[in-house]
PDB file of N, CA, C and O in Angstrom:
ATOM      1  N   MET A   1     -87.757  -1.406  43.060  1.00  0.00           N
ATOM      2  CA  MET A   1     -86.055  -1.795  42.717  1.00  0.00           C
ATOM      3  C   MET A   1     -86.545   0.004  41.613  1.00  0.00           C
ATOM      4  O   MET A   1     -87.238  -0.107  40.601  1.00  0.00           O
ATOM      5  N   PHE A   2     -86.207   0.938  41.926  1.00  0.00           N
ATOM      6  CA  PHE A   2     -85.628   1.605  40.175  1.00  0.00           C
ATOM      7  C   PHE A   2     -84.424   2.845  40.159  1.00  0.00           C
ATOM      8  O   PHE A   2     -84.394   3.922  40.756  1.00  0.00           O
ATOM      9  N   TRP A   3     -83.451   2.208  39.211  1.00  0.00           N
ATOM     10  CA  TRP A   3     -82.166   2.751  38.809  1.00  0.00           C
ATOM     11  C   TRP A   3     -82.046   3.746  37.854  1.00  0.00           C
ATOM     12  O   TRP A   3     -82.730   3.643  36.835  1.00  0.00           O
ATOM     13  N   THR A   4     -81.440   4.514  37.970  1.00  0.00           N
ATOM     14  CA  THR A   4     -81.439   5.640  37.405  1.00  0.00           C
ATOM     15  C   THR A   4     -79.606   6.412  37.179  1.00  0.00           C
ATOM     16  O   THR A   4     -79.053   6.907  38.161  1.00  0.00           O
ATOM     17  N   LEU A   5     -78.948   6.388  35.880  1.00  0.00           N
ATOM     18  CA  LEU A   5     -77.798   6.648  35.731  1.00  0.00           C
ATOM     19  C   LEU A   5     -76.796   6.996  36.412  1.00  0.00           C
ATOM     20  O   LEU A   5     -75.660   6.524  36.373  1.00  0.00           O
ATOM     21  N   GLU A   6     -77.314   8.060  37.223  1.00  0.00           N
ATOM     22  CA  GLU A   6     -76.985   9.107  38.624  1.00  0.00           C
ATOM     23  C   GLU A   6     -76.979   7.882  39.547  1.00  0.00           C
ATOM     24  O   GLU A   6     -75.915   7.591  40.094  1.00  0.00           O
ATOM     25  N   LEU A   7     -78.106   7.117  39.774  1.00  0.00           N
ATOM     26  CA  LEU A   7     -78.070   5.958  41.057  1.00  0.00           C
ATOM     27  C   LEU A   7     -76.741   4.898  40.797  1.00  0.00           C
ATOM     28  O   LEU A   7     -75.922   4.449  41.599  1.00  0.00           O
ATOM     29  N   ALA A   8     -76.840   4.774  39.860  1.00  0.00           N
ATOM     30  CA  ALA A   8     -75.855   3.170  38.905  1.00  0.00           C
ATOM     31  C   ALA A   8     -74.872   3.751  39.172  1.00  0.00           C
ATOM     32  O   ALA A   8     -74.490   3.530  40.321  1.00  0.00           O
ATOM     33  N   SER A   9     -74.078   4.634  38.422  1.00  0.00           N
ATOM     34  CA  SER A   9     -72.480   5.462  38.655  1.00  0.00           C
ATOM     35  C   SER A   9     -71.848   5.601  39.966  1.00  0.00           C
ATOM     36  O   SER A   9     -70.692   5.951  40.206  1.00  0.00           O
ATOM     37  N   HIS A  10     -73.055   5.179  41.018  1.00  0.00           N
ATOM     38  CA  HIS A  10     -72.026   4.747  42.067  1.00  0.00           C
ATOM     39  C   HIS A  10     -71.290   3.593  42.807  1.00  0.00           C
ATOM     40  O   HIS A  10     -70.531   3.532  43.774  1.00  0.00           O
ATOM     41  N   LEU A  11     -71.961   2.507  41.745  1.00  0.00           N
ATOM     42  CA  LEU A  11     -71.545   1.110  41.202  1.00  0.00           C
ATOM     43  C   LEU A  11     -70.425   0.533  40.738  1.00  0.00           C
ATOM     44  O   LEU A  11     -69.842  -0.525  40.976  1.00  0.00           O
ATOM     45  N   GLU A  12     -70.051   2.435  39.258  1.00  0.00           N
ATOM     46  CA  GLU A  12     -69.065   1.472  38.479  1.00  0.00           C
ATOM     47  C   GLU A  12     -67.166   0.862  39.118  1.00  0.00           C
ATOM     48  O   GLU A  12     -66.199   0.206  38.732  1.00  0.00           O
ATOM     49  N   GLU A  13     -67.783   1.885  40.607  1.00  0.00           N
ATOM     50  CA  GLU A  13     -66.264   1.538  41.498  1.00  0.00           C
ATOM     51  C   GLU A  13     -66.394   0.106  42.043  1.00  0.00           C
ATOM     52  O   GLU A  13     -65.382  -0.317  42.603  1.00  0.00           O
ATOM     53  N   ALA A  14     -67.530  -0.774  41.977  1.00  0.00           N
ATOM     54  CA  ALA A  14     -67.606  -1.187  42.645  1.00  0.00           C
ATOM     55  C   ALA A  14     -66.801  -2.666  43.192  1.00  0.00           C
ATOM     56  O   ALA A  14     -66.092  -2.768  42.191  1.00  0.00           O
ATOM     57  N   PRO A  15     -66.450  -3.718  43.934  1.00  0.00           N
ATOM     58  CA  PRO A  15     -64.893  -4.563  43.926  1.00  0.00           C
ATOM     59  C   PRO A  15     -66.150  -6.058  43.137  1.00  0.00           C
ATOM     60  O   PRO A  15     -66.656  -7.089  43.579  1.00  0.00           O
ATOM     61  N   TRP A  16     -66.152  -5.636  42.385  1.00  0.00           N
ATOM     62  CA  TRP A  16     -66.911  -7.379  41.522  1.00  0.00           C
ATOM     63  C   TRP A  16     -66.526  -8.334  40.975  1.00  0.00           C
ATOM     64  O   TRP A  16     -65.787  -8.190  40.002  1.00  0.00           O
ATOM     65  N   PRO A  17     -66.730  -9.038  41.217  1.00  0.00           N
ATOM     66  CA  PRO A  17     -67.624  -9.384  41.831  1.00  0.00           C
ATOM     67  C   PRO A  17     -67.835 -10.240  42.969  1.00  0.00           C
ATOM     68  O   PRO A  17     -67.269 -11.117  43.622  1.00  0.00           O
ATOM     69  N   ALA A  18     -68.977  -9.542  42.903  1.00  0.00           N
ATOM     70  CA  ALA A  18     -68.899  -8.786  44.246  1.00  0.00           C
ATOM     71  C   ALA A  18     -71.112  -9.999  44.798  1.00  0.00           C
ATOM     72  O   ALA A  18     -72.030 -10.233  44.012  1.00  0.00           O
ATOM     73  N   THR A  19     -71.033 -10.326  46.165  1.00  0.00           N
ATOM     74  CA  THR A  19     -72.588 -10.462  46.725  1.00  0.00           C
ATOM     75  C   THR A  19     -73.083  -8.724  46.889  1.00  0.00           C
ATOM     76  O   THR A  19     -72.658  -7.576  47.012  1.00  0.00           O
ATOM     77  N   LYS A  20     -74.479  -9.685  46.767  1.00  0.00           N
ATOM     78  CA  LYS A  20     -75.196  -8.244  48.004  1.00  0.00           C
ATOM     79  C   LYS A  20     -74.839  -7.372  48.700  1.00  0.00           C
ATOM     80  O   LYS A  20     -74.784  -6.148  48.584  1.00  0.00           O
ATOM     81  N   ASP A  21     -74.381  -8.663  50.083  1.00  0.00           N
ATOM     82  CA  ASP A  21     -74.244  -8.194  51.165  1.00  0.00           C
ATOM     83  C   ASP A  21     -72.851  -6.684  50.903  1.00  0.00           C
ATOM     84  O   ASP A  21     -72.918  -5.520  51.299  1.00  0.00           O
ATOM     85  N   GLU A  22     -71.477  -7.545  49.915  1.00  0.00           N
ATOM     86  CA  GLU A  22     -70.732  -6.993  49.808  1.00  0.00           C
ATOM     87  C   GLU A  22     -70.650  -5.515  49.019  1.00  0.00           C
ATOM     88  O   GLU A  22     -69.813  -4.614  49.070  1.00  0.00           O
ATOM     89  N   LEU A  23     -72.084  -5.699  48.151  1.00  0.00           N
ATOM     90  CA  LEU A  23     -71.970  -4.587  47.796  1.00  0.00           C
ATOM     91  C   LEU A  23     -72.830  -3.066  48.419  1.00  0.00           C
ATOM     92  O   LEU A  23     -72.476  -1.894  48.288  1.00  0.00           O
ATOM     93  N   ILE A  24     -73.760  -3.498  48.946  1.00  0.00           N
ATOM     94  CA  ILE A  24     -74.465  -2.814  49.914  1.00  0.00           C
ATOM     95  C   ILE A  24     -73.264  -1.815  50.874  1.00  0.00           C
ATOM     96  O   ILE A  24     -73.263  -0.591  51.006  1.00  0.00           O
ATOM     97  N   ASP A  25     -72.331  -2.793  51.431  1.00  0.00           N
ATOM     98  CA  ASP A  25     -71.621  -2.494  52.896  1.00  0.00           C
ATOM     99  C   ASP A  25     -70.529  -1.363  51.614  1.00  0.00           C
ATOM    100  O   ASP A  25     -70.620  -0.146  51.774  1.00  0.00           O
ATOM    101  N   TYR A  26     -69.763  -1.804  50.665  1.00  0.00           N
ATOM    102  CA  TYR A  26     -69.504  -0.766  49.482  1.00  0.00           C
ATOM    103  C   TYR A  26     -69.889   0.468  49.040  1.00  0.00           C
ATOM    104  O   TYR A  26     -69.249   1.499  48.836  1.00  0.00           O
ATOM    105  N   VAL A  27     -71.066   0.183  48.923  1.00  0.00           N
ATOM    106  CA  VAL A  27     -72.347   1.731  48.728  1.00  0.00           C
ATOM    107  C   VAL A  27     -72.022   2.467  49.544  1.00  0.00           C
ATOM    108  O   VAL A  27     -71.582   3.578  49.249  1.00  0.00           O
ATOM    109  N   ILE A  28     -72.190   1.922  51.175  1.00  0.00           N
ATOM    110  CA  ILE A  28     -72.747   2.699  53.159  1.00  0.00           C
ATOM    111  C   ILE A  28     -71.296   3.588  52.703  1.00  0.00           C
ATOM    112  O   ILE A  28     -71.230   4.784  52.419  1.00  0.00           O
ATOM    113  N   ARG A  29     -70.030   2.431  52.744  1.00  0.00           N
ATOM    114  CA  ARG A  29     -69.019   3.209  52.933  1.00  0.00           C
ATOM    115  C   ARG A  29     -68.791   4.106  51.760  1.00  0.00           C
ATOM    116  O   ARG A  29     -67.861   4.767  52.222  1.00  0.00           O
ATOM    117  N   SER A  30     -69.007   4.621  50.483  1.00  0.00           N
ATOM    118  CA  SER A  30     -68.179   5.465  49.654  1.00  0.00           C
ATOM    119  C   SER A  30     -69.598   6.821  49.996  1.00  0.00           C
ATOM    120  O   SER A  30     -69.631   7.863  49.342  1.00  0.00           O
ATOM    121  N   GLY A  31     -70.622   6.499  51.092  1.00  0.00           N
ATOM    122  CA  GLY A  31     -71.405   7.954  50.674  1.00  0.00           C
ATOM    123  C   GLY A  31     -72.205   7.826  49.557  1.00  0.00           C
ATOM    124  O   GLY A  31     -72.297   8.824  48.842  1.00  0.00           O
ATOM    125  N   ALA A  32     -72.775   6.880  49.257  1.00  0.00           N
ATOM    126  CA  ALA A  32     -73.742   6.932  48.161  1.00  0.00           C
ATOM    127  C   ALA A  32     -75.094   6.904  48.711  1.00  0.00           C
ATOM    128  O   ALA A  32     -75.326   6.525  49.859  1.00  0.00           O
ATOM    129  N   PRO A  33     -76.457   7.515  47.460  1.00  0.00           N
ATOM    130  CA  PRO A  33     -77.343   7.745  48.413  1.00  0.00           C
ATOM    131  C   PRO A  33     -78.139   7.071  48.708  1.00  0.00           C
ATOM    132  O   PRO A  33     -78.314   6.416  47.681  1.00  0.00           O
ATOM    133  N   GLN A  34     -79.172   6.529  49.807  1.00  0.00           N
ATOM    134  CA  GLN A  34     -79.863   5.731  50.679  1.00  0.00           C
ATOM    135  C   GLN A  34     -80.392   5.158  49.478  1.00  0.00           C
ATOM    136  O   GLN A  34     -80.162   3.950  49.514  1.00  0.00           O
ATOM    137  N   GLU A  35     -81.215   5.597  48.050  1.00  0.00           N
ATOM    138  CA  GLU A  35     -81.714   4.704  47.449  1.00  0.00           C
ATOM    139  C   GLU A  35     -81.005   3.768  46.285  1.00  0.00           C
ATOM    140  O   GLU A  35     -81.622   3.028  45.520  1.00  0.00           O
ATOM    141  N   VAL A  36     -79.484   3.976  46.322  1.00  0.00           N
ATOM    142  CA  VAL A  36     -78.854   2.887  46.000  1.00  0.00           C
ATOM    143  C   VAL A  36     -78.484   1.833  47.716  1.00  0.00           C
ATOM    144  O   VAL A  36     -77.894   0.755  47.655  1.00  0.00           O
ATOM    145  N   VAL A  37     -78.745   2.158  48.443  1.00  0.00           N
ATOM    146  CA  VAL A  37     -79.088   0.988  49.178  1.00  0.00           C
ATOM    147  C   VAL A  37     -80.292  -0.595  48.851  1.00  0.00           C
ATOM    148  O   VAL A  37     -80.352  -1.783  48.534  1.00  0.00           O
ATOM    149  N   GLU A  38     -81.154   0.816  49.307  1.00  0.00           N
ATOM    150  CA  GLU A  38     -82.017   0.287  49.184  1.00  0.00           C
ATOM    151  C   GLU A  38     -82.556  -0.275  47.550  1.00  0.00           C
ATOM    152  O   GLU A  38     -83.463  -1.106  47.488  1.00  0.00           O
ATOM    153  N   ASN A  39     -82.102   0.101  46.668  1.00  0.00           N
ATOM    154  CA  ASN A  39     -82.003  -1.223  45.722  1.00  0.00           C
ATOM    155  C   ASN A  39     -81.541  -2.344  45.688  1.00  0.00           C
ATOM    156  O   ASN A  39     -82.060  -3.345  45.195  1.00  0.00           O
ATOM    157  N   LEU A  40     -80.524  -2.244  46.216  1.00  0.00           N
ATOM    158  CA  LEU A  40     -79.140  -2.869  46.783  1.00  0.00           C
ATOM    159  C   LEU A  40     -80.335  -4.740  47.839  1.00  0.00           C
ATOM    160  O   LEU A  40     -80.457  -5.953  47.669  1.00  0.00           O
ATOM    161  N   GLN A  41     -80.793  -3.748  48.711  1.00  0.00           N
ATOM    162  CA  GLN A  41     -81.436  -4.137  49.646  1.00  0.00           C
ATOM    163  C   GLN A  41     -82.855  -4.825  49.217  1.00  0.00           C
ATOM    164  O   GLN A  41     -83.533  -5.574  49.921  1.00  0.00           O
ATOM    165  N   GLU A  42     -83.103  -4.434  48.035  1.00  0.00           N
ATOM    166  CA  GLU A  42     -84.102  -5.008  47.726  1.00  0.00           C
ATOM    167  C   GLU A  42     -84.481  -6.456  46.760  1.00  0.00           C
ATOM    168  O   GLU A  42     -85.555  -7.044  46.632  1.00  0.00           O
ATOM    169  N   LEU A  43     -82.591  -6.850  45.927  1.00  0.00           N
ATOM    170  CA  LEU A  43     -82.206  -8.330  45.699  1.00  0.00           C
ATOM    171  C   LEU A  43     -82.504  -9.193  46.350  1.00  0.00           C
ATOM    172  O   LEU A  43     -82.207  -9.258  47.543  1.00  0.00           O
ATOM    173  N   GLU A  44     -83.393 -10.366  45.507  1.00  0.00           N
ATOM    174  CA  GLU A  44     -83.255 -11.394  46.518  1.00  0.00           C
ATOM    175  C   GLU A  44     -82.702 -12.238  46.736  1.00  0.00           C
ATOM    176  O   GLU A  44     -82.958 -12.908  47.736  1.00  0.00           O
ATOM    177  N   ASP A  45     -81.289 -12.688  45.521  1.00  0.00           N
ATOM    178  CA  ASP A  45     -80.089 -13.851  46.436  1.00  0.00           C
ATOM    179  C   ASP A  45     -79.512 -12.704  46.571  1.00  0.00           C
ATOM    180  O   ASP A  45     -79.279 -11.657  45.968  1.00  0.00           O
ATOM    181  N   GLU A  46     -79.216 -13.704  48.423  1.00  0.00           N
ATOM    182  CA  GLU A  46     -78.495 -13.158  49.256  1.00  0.00           C
ATOM    183  C   GLU A  46     -77.569 -13.796  49.245  1.00  0.00           C
ATOM    184  O   GLU A  46     -76.887 -13.647  50.259  1.00  0.00           O
ATOM    185  N   ASN A  47     -77.051 -14.740  48.274  1.00  0.00           N
ATOM    186  CA  ASN A  47     -75.404 -15.216  48.086  1.00  0.00           C
ATOM    187  C   ASN A  47     -74.790 -15.597  46.407  1.00  0.00           C
ATOM    188  O   ASN A  47     -73.895 -16.357  46.039  1.00  0.00           O
ATOM    189  N   GLU A  48     -75.890 -14.532  45.507  1.00  0.00           N
ATOM    190  CA  GLU A  48     -75.739 -15.380  44.437  1.00  0.00           C
ATOM    191  C   GLU A  48     -74.669 -13.578  44.318  1.00  0.00           C
ATOM    192  O   GLU A  48     -74.777 -12.441  44.777  1.00  0.00           O
ATOM    193  N   MET A  49     -73.452 -14.558  43.153  1.00  0.00           N
ATOM    194  CA  MET A  49     -72.174 -13.496  43.357  1.00  0.00           C
ATOM    195  C   MET A  49     -72.244 -11.795  42.173  1.00  0.00           C
ATOM    196  O   MET A  49     -71.827 -11.086  43.090  1.00  0.00           O
ATOM    197  N   TYR A  50     -72.346 -11.242  41.535  1.00  0.00           N
ATOM    198  CA  TYR A  50     -73.527 -10.441  40.616  1.00  0.00           C
ATOM    199  C   TYR A  50     -71.614  -9.994  40.475  1.00  0.00           C
ATOM    200  O   TYR A  50     -70.820  -9.457  41.247  1.00  0.00           O
ATOM    201  N   GLU A  51     -71.494 -10.645  38.863  1.00  0.00           N
ATOM    202  CA  GLU A  51     -70.440 -10.183  37.638  1.00  0.00           C
ATOM    203  C   GLU A  51     -70.523  -8.343  37.545  1.00  0.00           C
ATOM    204  O   GLU A  51     -69.347  -8.144  37.243  1.00  0.00           O
ATOM    205  N   SER A  52     -71.023  -7.233  37.599  1.00  0.00           N
ATOM    206  CA  SER A  52     -71.085  -6.500  36.846  1.00  0.00           C
ATOM    207  C   SER A  52     -72.586  -5.614  37.352  1.00  0.00           C
ATOM    208  O   SER A  52     -73.074  -5.970  38.425  1.00  0.00           O
ATOM    209  N   ILE A  53     -73.262  -4.520  36.599  1.00  0.00           N
ATOM    210  CA  ILE A  53     -73.319  -3.539  37.208  1.00  0.00           C
ATOM    211  C   ILE A  53     -75.191  -4.268  36.030  1.00  0.00           C
ATOM    212  O   ILE A  53     -76.344  -3.860  36.172  1.00  0.00           O
ATOM    213  N   GLU A  54     -74.792  -5.104  35.279  1.00  0.00           N
ATOM    214  CA  GLU A  54     -75.117  -5.622  34.297  1.00  0.00           C
ATOM    215  C   GLU A  54     -76.347  -6.827  34.542  1.00  0.00           C
ATOM    216  O   GLU A  54     -77.224  -7.366  33.866  1.00  0.00           O
ATOM    217  N   ASP A  55     -75.864  -6.882  35.848  1.00  0.00           N
ATOM    218  CA  ASP A  55     -76.272  -8.144  36.567  1.00  0.00           C
ATOM    219  C   ASP A  55     -77.161  -7.814  36.868  1.00  0.00           C
ATOM    220  O   ASP A  55     -78.122  -8.546  36.636  1.00  0.00           O
ATOM    221  N   ILE A  56     -77.374  -6.601  37.521  1.00  0.00           N
ATOM    222  CA  ILE A  56     -78.245  -6.221  39.004  1.00  0.00           C
ATOM    223  C   ILE A  56     -79.713  -5.177  37.960  1.00  0.00           C
ATOM    224  O   ILE A  56     -80.865  -4.882  38.280  1.00  0.00           O
ATOM    225  N   TRP A  57     -79.073  -4.966  36.968  1.00  0.00           N
ATOM    226  CA  TRP A  57     -80.028  -3.646  36.124  1.00  0.00           C
ATOM    227  C   TRP A  57     -79.878  -4.493  34.582  1.00  0.00           C
ATOM    228  O   TRP A  57     -78.714  -4.892  34.554  1.00  0.00           O
ATOM    229  N   PRO A  58     -80.383  -4.793  33.680  1.00  0.00           N
ATOM    230  CA  PRO A  58     -79.697  -5.450  32.397  1.00  0.00           C
ATOM    231  C   PRO A  58     -79.757  -4.372  31.739  1.00  0.00           C
ATOM    232  O   PRO A  58     -78.935  -4.389  30.823  1.00  0.00           O
ATOM    233  N   ASP A  59     -80.354  -3.441  31.785  1.00  0.00           N
ATOM    234  CA  ASP A  59     -80.558  -2.103  31.329  1.00  0.00           C
ATOM    235  C   ASP A  59     -79.761  -1.211  31.129  1.00  0.00           C
ATOM    236  O   ASP A  59     -79.861  -0.202  30.430  1.00  0.00           O
ATOM    237  N   TYR A  60     -78.857  -1.625  31.824  1.00  0.00           N
ATOM    238  CA  TYR A  60     -77.760  -0.348  32.214  1.00  0.00           C
ATOM    239  C   TYR A  60     -76.563   0.031  31.002  1.00  0.00           C
ATOM    240  O   TYR A  60     -75.505  -0.594  30.931  1.00  0.00           O
ATOM    241  N   PRO A  61     -76.849   0.920  30.272  1.00  0.00           N
ATOM    242  CA  PRO A  61     -76.983   1.643  29.081  1.00  0.00           C
ATOM    243  C   PRO A  61     -74.404   1.241  28.826  1.00  0.00           C
ATOM    244  O   PRO A  61     -73.461   0.848  29.513  1.00  0.00           O
ATOM    245  N   THR A  62     -74.555   1.508  28.066  1.00  0.00           N
ATOM    246  CA  THR A  62     -72.782   1.105  27.624  1.00  0.00           C
ATOM    247  C   THR A  62     -72.264   2.030  27.095  1.00  0.00           C
ATOM    248  O   THR A  62     -72.890   2.995  26.656  1.00  0.00           O
ATOM    249  N   GLN A  63     -70.820   1.869  27.040  1.00  0.00           N
ATOM    250  CA  GLN A  63     -71.097   3.198  25.763  1.00  0.00           C
ATOM    251  C   GLN A  63     -71.281   2.989  24.510  1.00  0.00           C
ATOM    252  O   GLN A  63     -71.078   3.867  23.672  1.00  0.00           O
ATOM    253  N   GLU A  64     -71.808   1.445  24.136  1.00  0.00           N
ATOM    254  CA  GLU A  64     -71.824   1.215  22.505  1.00  0.00           C
ATOM    255  C   GLU A  64     -73.396   1.474  22.230  1.00  0.00           C
ATOM    256  O   GLU A  64     -73.793   1.318  21.075  1.00  0.00           O
ATOM    257  N   ASP A  65     -74.369   1.890  23.303  1.00  0.00           N
ATOM    258  CA  ASP A  65     -75.805   2.644  23.226  1.00  0.00           C
ATOM    259  C   ASP A  65     -75.360   4.111  22.970  1.00  0.00           C
ATOM    260  O   ASP A  65     -76.291   4.859  22.673  1.00  0.00           O
ATOM    261  N   PHE A  66     -74.115   4.677  23.026  1.00  0.00           N
ATOM    262  CA  PHE A  66     -74.539   5.988  23.009  1.00  0.00           C
ATOM    263  C   PHE A  66     -73.370   5.641  20.871  1.00  0.00           C
ATOM    264  O   PHE A  66     -72.543   4.842  20.430  1.00  0.00           O
ATOM    265  N   PHE A  67     -74.323   7.146  20.247  1.00  0.00           N
ATOM    266  CA  PHE A  67     -74.510   6.447  18.757  1.00  0.00           C
ATOM    267  C   PHE A  67     -73.255   7.532  18.557  1.00  0.00           C
ATOM    268  O   PHE A  67     -73.633   8.255  17.635  1.00  0.00           O
ATOM    269  N   PHE A  68     -72.064   7.936  18.953  1.00  0.00           N
ATOM    270  CA  PHE A  68     -70.904   9.351  17.831  1.00  0.00           C
ATOM    271  C   PHE A  68     -69.651   8.227  17.727  1.00  0.00           C
ATOM    272  O   PHE A  68     -69.486   7.450  18.667  1.00  0.00           O
ATOM    273  N   ASN A  69     -69.254   8.202  17.189  1.00  0.00           N
ATOM    274  CA  ASN A  69     -68.046   8.147  16.656  1.00  0.00           C
ATOM    275  C   ASN A  69     -66.648   8.465  17.934  1.00  0.00           C
ATOM    276  O   ASN A  69     -66.813   9.432  18.677  1.00  0.00           O
ATOM    277  N   GLU A  70     -65.464   7.684  18.083  1.00  0.00           N
ATOM    278  CA  GLU A  70     -64.899   8.337  19.175  1.00  0.00           C
ATOM    279  C   GLU A  70     -63.678   8.034  18.213  1.00  0.00           C
ATOM    280  O   GLU A  70     -62.545   7.872  18.666  1.00  0.00           O
ATOM    281  N   ASP A  71     -63.874   7.988  17.301  1.00  0.00           N
ATOM    282  CA  ASP A  71     -62.024   7.795  16.215  1.00  0.00           C
ATOM    283  C   ASP A  71     -62.644   9.751  15.549  1.00  0.00           C
ATOM    284  O   ASP A  71     -61.658  10.158  14.936  1.00  0.00           O
ATOM    285  N   GLU A  72     -63.590  10.703  15.499  1.00  0.00           N
ATOM    286  CA  GLU A  72     -64.003  11.654  15.095  1.00  0.00           C
ATOM    287  C   GLU A  72     -63.219  12.731  16.347  1.00  0.00           C
ATOM    288  O   GLU A  72     -63.286  13.946  16.158  1.00  0.00           O
ATOM    289  N   TYR A  73     -62.702  12.347  17.240  1.00  0.00           N
ATOM    290  CA  TYR A  73     -62.319  12.829  18.790  1.00  0.00           C
ATOM    291  C   TYR A  73     -61.112  12.809  18.915  1.00  0.00           C
ATOM    292  O   TYR A  73     -60.596  13.130  19.986  1.00  0.00           O
TER     293      TYR A  73
END
């Protein structure tokens, strides 16, 4: 399983929380690249509920990871 920001961005609007099958259904209907479907198919737990992208990709960067001060803009 290999995630990039571009691939993970297809899950930002997913209906969280969701199971693996619900996420696969969502990305297929939303027209995400096949790599996203393949990554989700590699998840082990069929019935586990995922609360957010961080449950799938723990290193997913959040806005806090970027070093800029929003108040300046």
